[in-house]
C-alpha positions as CSV (number, residue, x, y, z in Angstrom):
1,M,0.0,0.0,0.0
2,I,2.8,2.4,0.8
3,A,4.6,1.6,-2.4
4,R,1.4,2.4,-4.4
5,R,1.1,5.8,-2.6
6,T,4.8,6.5,-3.2
7,L,4.4,5.7,-6.9
8,L,1.3,7.9,-7.3
9,A,3.0,10.8,-5.4
10,T,6.0,10.5,-7.6
11,L,3.9,10.4,-10.8
12,A,1.9,13.5,-9.7
13,A,5.1,15.4,-8.9
14,L,6.6,14.6,-12.3
15,A,3.4,15.7,-14.0
16,L,3.4,19.0,-12.2
17,A,7.1,19.5,-12.9
18,G,6.7,19.1,-16.7
19,P,5.6,22.7,-17.5
20,A,8.3,24.2,-15.3
21,A,11.0,22.4,-17.2
22,A,9.9,24.0,-20.5
23,Q,10.6,27.5,-19.4
24,N,13.6,29.4,-20.8
25,Y,15.9,30.2,-18.0
26,P,17.4,32.8,-17.6
27,A,15.1,35.1,-19.5
28,R,16.9,38.4,-18.9
29,V,20.2,39.9,-18.1
30,I,22.2,38.2,-15.3
31,K,23.7,40.5,-12.7
32,L,26.9,39.1,-11.0
33,V,27.6,41.1,-7.9
34,V,31.3,41.2,-6.9
35,P,31.9,42.7,-3.4
36,Y,35.4,44.0,-4.2
37,T,36.8,47.1,-5.9
38,P,36.8,47.3,-9.7
39,G,40.2,46.2,-11.1
40,S,40.9,43.8,-8.2
41,P,41.9,40.2,-8.9
42,N,38.5,39.0,-7.9
43,D,36.8,41.5,-10.3
44,V,39.1,40.5,-13.2
45,M,38.3,36.8,-12.5
46,A,34.6,37.5,-12.5
47,R,34.8,39.3,-15.8
48,L,36.8,36.5,-17.3
49,L,34.2,34.0,-16.0
50,T,31.4,35.9,-17.6
51,Q,33.0,35.9,-21.0
52,H,32.9,32.1,-21.0
53,L,29.6,31.7,-19.2
54,A,27.4,34.2,-21.2
55,P,27.6,32.3,-24.5
56,R,26.7,29.0,-22.8
57,L,23.7,30.5,-21.0
58,G,22.6,32.6,-24.0
59,Q,22.2,35.7,-22.0
60,P,24.4,38.7,-21.3
61,I,26.0,38.9,-17.8
62,V,26.7,42.3,-16.1
63,V,29.4,42.5,-13.4
64,Q,28.4,45.0,-10.7
65,K,30.2,46.2,-7.6
66,G,28.3,45.3,-4.5
67,A,28.6,46.4,-0.9
68,V,30.0,44.0,1.7
69,L,27.6,43.7,4.6
């Protein structure tokens, strides 16, 4: 009985997850926040990373300076 309930719950979850998988993600510009000063080694690495990551995701990536909390 438990196996049947588990199977039905799994099938219901898969049926509901189908439409979510069809969405294009990401659908807009990606903002990468780097909490270090511009020109620092961390900023340079983030910009190099975005050059390789943007074509694979199909969306532009913007590197922004963020505040450290």
